[in-house]
C-alpha positions as CSV (number, residue, x, y, z in Angstrom):
1,X,21.8,-87.6,-41.0
2,X,20.4,-88.5,-44.4
3,X,22.4,-86.3,-46.8
4,X,20.0,-87.1,-49.7
5,X,17.0,-85.6,-47.7
6,X,19.0,-82.5,-47.0
7,X,20.0,-82.2,-50.7
8,X,16.3,-82.3,-51.5
9,X,15.7,-79.4,-49.1
10,X,18.5,-77.3,-50.5
11,X,17.4,-78.0,-54.0
12,X,13.9,-76.9,-53.1
13,X,15.2,-73.7,-51.5
14,X,17.4,-72.9,-54.5
15,X,14.5,-73.5,-57.0
16,X,12.1,-71.4,-55.0
17,X,11.6,-67.7,-55.5
18,X,12.2,-67.1,-51.8
19,X,15.2,-65.3,-50.4
20,X,17.4,-67.6,-48.3
21,X,20.8,-66.7,-47.0
22,X,22.3,-69.7,-45.2
23,X,21.6,-73.1,-43.7
24,X,23.9,-74.5,-41.0
25,X,23.3,-78.0,-39.5
26,X,25.1,-79.5,-36.5
27,X,24.6,-83.0,-35.3
28,X,26.5,-85.1,-32.8
29,X,28.9,-82.2,-32.2
30,X,29.9,-82.0,-35.8
31,X,29.1,-79.6,-38.7
32,X,27.1,-81.8,-41.1
33,X,25.9,-79.1,-43.6
34,X,26.8,-75.5,-44.3
35,X,25.1,-74.0,-47.3
36,X,25.0,-70.4,-48.6
37,X,22.9,-68.8,-51.2
38,X,23.8,-66.1,-53.8
39,X,25.3,-63.0,-52.2
40,X,26.0,-64.7,-48.8
41,X,29.0,-66.6,-47.4
42,X,30.4,-67.8,-44.1
43,X,31.7,-64.3,-43.2
44,X,28.3,-62.6,-43.9
45,X,26.6,-61.0,-40.9
46,X,23.1,-59.6,-40.7
47,X,20.5,-58.3,-38.3
48,X,19.2,-61.4,-36.5
49,X,16.1,-59.4,-35.4
50,X,14.3,-61.1,-32.5
51,X,17.0,-63.8,-32.1
52,X,18.5,-60.8,-30.2
53,X,16.0,-61.5,-27.4
54,X,17.4,-65.0,-26.9
55,X,20.9,-63.6,-26.6
56,X,19.6,-61.1,-24.0
57,X,18.1,-64.1,-22.1
58,X,21.5,-65.8,-22.0
59,X,23.0,-62.6,-20.6
60,X,20.3,-62.5,-17.9
61,X,21.2,-66.1,-16.9
62,X,24.9,-65.2,-16.7
63,X,24.1,-62.1,-14.6
64,X,21.9,-64.1,-12.3
65,X,24.6,-66.8,-11.9
66,X,26.9,-64.0,-10.8
67,X,24.4,-62.9,-8.2
68,X,23.9,-59.6,-10.0
69,X,20.3,-59.9,-11.3
70,X,17.4,-60.1,-8.9
71,X,15.3,-63.3,-8.6
72,X,12.8,-63.8,-11.4
73,X,9.9,-63.3,-9.0
74,X,11.1,-59.8,-8.0
75,X,9.2,-56.7,-8.9
76,X,11.3,-55.6,-11.8
77,X,10.8,-51.9,-12.0
78,X,12.2,-51.4,-8.5
79,X,15.6,-52.2,-10.0
80,X,15.6,-49.6,-12.7
81,X,18.2,-46.8,-12.4
82,X,17.3,-44.1,-9.9
83,X,15.8,-41.1,-11.7
84,X,14.1,-43.2,-14.3
85,X,10.7,-41.7,-15.4
86,X,7.9,-43.4,-13.5
87,X,5.7,-45.8,-15.4
88,X,2.5,-44.3,-16.7
89,X,0.4,-47.2,-15.5
90,X,0.5,-47.8,-11.7
91,X,-0.1,-51.6,-12.4
92,X,3.4,-51.7,-13.9
93,X,4.8,-51.7,-10.3
94,X,3.6,-55.3,-10.0
95,X,5.5,-56.6,-13.1
96,X,8.1,-59.2,-12.3
97,X,11.2,-60.2,-14.2
98,X,9.6,-63.5,-14.9
99,X,6.7,-61.8,-16.6
100,X,9.0,-59.6,-18.7
101,X,11.0,-62.6,-19.9
102,X,8.0,-64.7,-20.7
103,X,6.1,-61.9,-22.5
104,X,3.3,-61.9,-20.0
105,X,4.0,-58.5,-18.3
106,X,0.9,-56.9,-19.8
107,X,2.9,-54.4,-21.8
108,X,1.2,-53.4,-25.1
109,X,2.2,-54.8,-28.4
110,X,4.9,-52.7,-30.1
111,X,7.5,-53.3,-32.7
112,X,11.1,-52.2,-32.5
113,X,10.4,-49.8,-35.3
114,X,7.7,-48.2,-33.1
115,X,10.3,-47.4,-30.5
116,X,13.2,-46.5,-32.8
117,X,12.5,-42.8,-32.8
118,X,12.7,-42.4,-29.0
119,X,15.9,-41.3,-27.4
120,X,15.1,-43.2,-24.2
121,X,13.3,-46.4,-25.4
122,X,12.8,-47.7,-21.9
123,X,10.9,-44.6,-20.9
124,X,8.9,-44.8,-24.2
125,X,7.8,-48.3,-23.3
126,X,6.9,-47.6,-19.7
127,X,5.1,-44.4,-20.8
128,X,2.3,-46.5,-22.4
129,X,-0.6,-47.9,-20.4
130,X,-0.7,-51.6,-19.9
131,X,-2.8,-53.7,-22.3
132,X,-3.7,-56.2,-19.6
133,X,-3.0,-57.1,-16.1
134,X,0.6,-58.3,-15.4
135,X,0.7,-62.1,-15.6
136,X,-2.7,-62.5,-17.3
137,X,-1.5,-64.1,-20.5
138,X,1.2,-64.1,-23.3
139,X,1.3,-60.9,-25.3
140,X,4.3,-60.5,-27.6
141,X,6.0,-57.2,-27.6
142,X,9.4,-55.7,-28.2
143,X,8.9,-53.4,-25.3
144,X,9.6,-55.9,-22.6
145,X,13.1,-56.8,-23.8
146,X,14.0,-53.1,-23.8
147,X,13.1,-52.9,-20.1
148,X,15.1,-56.1,-19.4
149,X,18.1,-54.6,-21.1
150,X,17.8,-51.5,-18.9
151,X,17.5,-53.8,-15.8
152,X,20.6,-55.8,-16.9
153,X,22.6,-52.6,-17.4
154,X,21.7,-51.4,-13.8
155,X,22.5,-54.9,-12.4
156,X,25.9,-55.3,-14.1
157,X,27.1,-51.7,-14.4
158,X,27.6,-52.1,-18.1
159,X,25.4,-52.2,-21.2
160,X,24.2,-55.5,-22.5
161,X,26.4,-55.0,-25.5
162,X,29.5,-54.6,-23.4
163,X,28.5,-57.4,-21.0
164,X,27.9,-59.7,-24.0
165,X,31.3,-59.0,-25.4
166,X,33.2,-60.3,-22.4
167,X,30.8,-62.8,-20.9
168,X,29.3,-64.5,-24.0
169,X,30.8,-63.6,-27.4
170,X,34.5,-63.9,-26.4
171,X,34.1,-67.3,-24.7
172,X,32.3,-68.5,-27.9
173,X,34.8,-67.1,-30.3
174,X,32.3,-64.7,-31.8
175,X,34.3,-61.7,-33.2
176,X,32.4,-60.0,-36.0
177,X,29.3,-58.6,-34.5
178,X,27.5,-55.3,-33.7
179,X,24.7,-54.3,-31.4
180,X,23.0,-50.9,-31.3
181,X,22.0,-48.8,-28.3
182,X,19.4,-46.1,-27.9
183,X,20.2,-42.5,-27.2
184,X,20.8,-43.1,-23.5
185,X,23.3,-45.9,-24.1
186,X,21.0,-48.8,-23.3
187,X,21.4,-51.7,-25.7
188,X,18.4,-52.4,-27.9
189,X,16.9,-55.4,-26.2
190,X,14.7,-56.8,-29.0
191,X,16.7,-56.5,-32.2
192,X,19.6,-54.9,-34.0
193,X,22.3,-57.5,-33.1
194,X,24.2,-58.6,-36.2
195,X,25.7,-62.1,-36.3
196,X,26.7,-64.7,-38.9
197,X,24.8,-67.9,-39.4
198,X,27.7,-69.9,-37.9
199,X,27.7,-67.6,-34.9
200,X,24.0,-68.3,-34.4
201,X,24.9,-72.0,-34.6
202,X,27.4,-71.4,-31.8
203,X,24.6,-70.0,-29.6
204,X,22.5,-73.1,-30.4
205,X,25.4,-75.4,-29.7
206,X,25.9,-73.7,-26.3
207,X,22.3,-74.2,-25.4
208,X,22.2,-77.8,-26.7
209,X,25.0,-78.5,-24.1
210,X,23.3,-76.8,-21.2
211,X,25.2,-73.6,-21.4
212,X,28.6,-75.3,-21.5
213,X,31.2,-74.5,-24.2
214,X,33.7,-77.3,-24.4
215,X,34.0,-77.8,-20.7
216,X,33.5,-74.2,-19.7
217,X,30.1,-73.3,-18.2
218,X,29.2,-70.0,-19.9
219,X,25.5,-69.8,-19.0
220,X,24.3,-71.6,-15.9
221,X,22.7,-74.9,-16.8
222,X,19.8,-74.2,-14.5
223,X,19.1,-71.0,-16.5
224,X,19.3,-72.8,-19.8
225,X,16.7,-75.4,-18.5
226,X,14.5,-72.7,-17.0
227,X,14.6,-70.4,-20.0
228,X,13.7,-73.1,-22.5
229,X,10.9,-74.5,-20.4
230,X,7.3,-73.5,-21.0
231,X,6.3,-70.4,-19.1
232,X,3.5,-69.0,-21.2
233,X,1.0,-70.7,-23.6
234,X,1.0,-69.0,-27.0
235,X,-2.1,-68.1,-29.0
236,X,-2.8,-66.0,-32.1
237,X,0.6,-66.5,-33.6
238,X,1.9,-68.2,-36.8
239,X,2.4,-71.9,-37.2
240,X,6.1,-71.7,-36.2
241,X,5.2,-70.1,-32.9
242,X,2.1,-72.0,-31.9
243,X,3.3,-73.9,-28.8
244,X,4.7,-71.9,-26.0
245,X,7.3,-69.5,-24.7
246,X,10.1,-69.7,-22.1
247,X,12.3,-66.8,-21.3
248,X,12.8,-65.1,-24.7
249,X,13.1,-68.6,-26.3
250,X,10.2,-70.4,-28.1
251,X,9.3,-73.9,-26.9
252,X,8.6,-76.4,-29.7
253,X,6.4,-79.1,-28.2
254,X,5.9,-80.9,-31.5
255,X,9.5,-82.2,-31.3
256,X,10.5,-81.5,-27.7
257,X,12.9,-78.7,-28.7
258,X,13.3,-75.0,-28.4
259,X,14.3,-72.1,-30.7
260,X,15.2,-68.5,-31.3
261,X,13.2,-66.7,-33.9
262,X,13.8,-63.4,-35.8
263,X,11.9,-61.5,-38.4
264,X,12.4,-62.3,-42.1
265,X,13.1,-66.0,-41.3
266,X,16.0,-66.1,-38.9
267,X,15.8,-69.4,-36.8
268,X,18.0,-71.3,-34.4
269,X,16.4,-74.7,-33.7
270,X,17.7,-76.9,-30.9
271,X,16.4,-80.4,-30.6
272,X,18.3,-82.1,-27.7
273,X,16.8,-85.6,-28.3
274,X,18.4,-85.6,-31.8
275,X,21.6,-83.8,-30.7
276,X,20.6,-81.3,-33.4
277,X,21.1,-77.6,-34.1
278,X,19.6,-76.2,-37.3
279,X,20.1,-72.5,-38.3
280,X,18.3,-70.8,-41.1
281,X,18.9,-67.1,-42.1
282,X,16.7,-65.5,-44.7
283,X,15.1,-62.4,-46.1
284,X,11.6,-63.6,-46.2
285,X,8.3,-61.7,-46.3
286,X,6.0,-61.8,-43.3
287,X,3.8,-64.3,-45.1
288,X,6.7,-66.6,-45.7
289,X,8.3,-66.2,-42.3
290,X,7.4,-69.7,-41.1
291,X,8.9,-71.5,-44.1
292,X,12.2,-72.5,-42.4
293,X,10.0,-74.1,-39.7
294,X,8.3,-76.1,-42.4
295,X,11.7,-77.1,-43.8
296,X,12.8,-78.3,-40.4
297,X,9.6,-80.4,-40.1
298,X,9.5,-81.7,-43.6
299,X,13.2,-82.4,-44.3
300,X,15.7,-81.9,-41.4
301,X,13.9,-83.9,-38.7
302,X,13.1,-86.8,-41.0
303,X,16.7,-86.8,-42.2
304,X,17.7,-87.5,-38.6
305,X,15.9,-90.8,-38.5
């Protein structure tokens, strides 16, 4: 990797008036750059926002590999806990797990903050009428991941938070983290997972290697391939999210990679053809959210030759 090109990027970031927290670059199995900005260091953790969804996807893959989660073409709501409030819209009975994971279930747009006041966030989501027919098209929402988290809890017998601890975080050596639940004990599916930049890089490294962590298969390789393949074409999003969507992972067709994204500029970019993982953590405004994507395009990818 061209260190001079990366120096230029870091210099631009430091000279800007934008709030950056960390940059971590891995290539060829080695840490090639780790940079922190004022107030942040290797031990700093933060809400990774919607990168949480990509972690939830990994947990779904683990559960499916264990034979606990239904097939992705199964009607998802049939697997919710008995006694769950019925969905307000009868069309919701047709929603599949595939559609939930690919943001094409027809659930209305909602932000995590819209759901935060509800004790039972799953019931809150399913209490809304669908915005479109299940499977019609991509429609981004934080509601779907909450339903998936509830499904995962029913399938595994433990919350996504507890399942992640033993099945994902411990194998990867991730120790300093937290993940909130709603008032019913269901883990927040869309956000509120706190991790460090280096721990996000661990997630990227795991997926770069097909779900294997130094010889141990943590996430089934078939799930990694499936979840980072195109399942929904994306429209009406920002320039960093203009290609497609897999299963809670973004598909970057410009450079044949995939990525996890979180509000305020949290990104985990994985580019297998370059053996590259690039992590950016930030505190950016919505208008500047795509800037790390620009930095990857303008500096990091050219630095790889």
